[in-house]
C-alpha positions, 0 to 999 in steps of 0.5 A: 500500500502506497502511503504519502505523508505531507508536512511543512504547512503552517501560517506565514505572512504575505511574502514569506516562504514555506517548504512542503515535503511529501514522504512515501514508503515506496522504495522506487518513488522515482517510478512515480509521477508526483504532484501537488494539488491544493484546495481552498474553502469552497473551491475545487481542488486545483493543480499546483506543480508536478514532477514526472517519472524519473524527473523527465518533466516539471510543470507548474500552475501559471500563478505559481510559476517563478515562485514555487519549485518542485523537487525530488530528493536524490534518495528518491522517497521525498518530493518537496514543494518550495514556496516563495513570495507567498500570497493570501490567495495561496491559502489552501490545504495542499495535497501530495498525489502520485501514480506509477507511470509517466505523464506529460504536461496536460496529463500531469495536471489532471487529478484523475490520473493520480490514485494515491493521495496524502491527507493534506497540510494546511497553508495559511498566508496572512496579509 
């Protein structure tokens, strides 16, 4: 059973930074495409960033491009989301998601592709 556990959320002021981590029990996590999604109250869950299998592609939501960075730890069982210049509109519960396989731009953004999800971590940005 694949398990994903997020950590690193919290309360931060506008312009601040946070690093979210997604840790898995999978030994070969590089075989999985992994993404971060977020869901604000009353809104649909939306794509934030993704890193595809074997790091072959990295994709971002337009509104976070240049501010957020997704990366995979060299050992392979952690995927981080570095978030800089945070804005109040970034406030949401952030979820890590993964599936075993490869995706490209459009596919990586589709939450229906991901069959493993973490419990989520709250990020709150105050103005």
